[in-house]
Phi, psi and omega in degrees: 000144175257162182231139173246128177244121182232112188222156169061046175286335176049053175073021180292326175076232192306317184296319178289318179302320179300319179296316180297315181297323178294318177297319178296320180293321181283332182227070188295339181264004183286150170282126180259123178243119173271131190261007177100177182059060178276342187245173173072153177098295181246178194266003185248043179298321181299309180298321180295312180294322177305316181293314180297318180296322177295316181291331184299339181282352183274149186289335183258026181237134174241135181241117179262158176267147175249175182294333180287322173294323179295323177295322176299314178301315182294329176290310184294320188269332186235354182076014179291121184264015175304328180304327184285351172268359189228024173110010185301320187299317178294321181292317178300315179298320180291314184283327186250355176092345179192170178280154178218164171297161183300316182296316179293318180299319180301313181293317182292320179299320183298335181270359183270155173294339181290316176297315181298322178295315180296323174301319184292337179254011184310319185261010177275076187270341180199161170231129186221138171223199185292339186249333191227154165230117177252137173205170183287308190242306183153198179207176177288107189296337179278347179226069187295343180285342180265128179239079182287131183304314183298320179289322178302332181262335191233350190303140172228269185300326180300330181267325185286315198242140172281321178236107186289336179284311178280346181057049174271129181298142179285157169285159172275114184277357184249155175270047180216151171285132182248131183236129179222167172238232168078308184249120178307130186294339181287353174249009177262125172228164181171178182229143171283157181299141182303138177087350181251328178194163177281185175297183178309139177304154184302323182294328177289319179303314181295316181296321181292319179298320183272008179057038178281339178051061179284171166292126185251126177259128175244117185207131173260155181303132178084003182240160172287151181282160165243135179244134177248127197236355188293122185271000175087027181293338180284340181271181182274066182232078191298339180275358182266125182240007179116159170248111175258110191253139179247133183233146167283163182293343177274002177096006179279133175284120185270315185197150174235127173260122182210000000 
């Protein structure tokens, strides 16, 4: 079986949807995993969520929650305004048709099918089978048995690096391929542990410098790979429409639609 991972469109809408549909057409029997962060950043959150909600009804589709959906929940339910530092205004305008005060937006959002859908995926923090672990952000790589909600939604350095000062990439502690989004790959840098591999391959160095945000594979000899997939749609990178990645069941990256 093949797997399609589509994460972090951040309101990209039609351009991202086209990539997902092309992957589905080329690999119709693949398991499709949506990795979260469907909203915020760009202006088409409604169109993006409409598509994800439609796909969620299919038997071979898994929909995970991202930290941006979690921020929306925390705003509506607790009045936490962190969301407004991360793209809420564009999302409110997209979902409700115009901007509103925070109190009015809270009430109106709660009545939408979009809020109800996000509530329904609140606890969809990961998808795991015998070969793969998919999640939005990561976990504490030194304690893989612990799956803390906040880290699953927000982890960065705790997941990337064994030594945060030297920025040496961590080993994969699981006998599974791990796939994440959340952090644009063009802002991830690091070193493999001495004696096991060189620094980042030249093609990654060039892509990171040019903000291409490719799918990045981190893998030590004898271990399963970890793939980092965020294409940077939340940032000011207008030519970026997402990385929709296809994998074989053995963890090999087959194709990237971007």
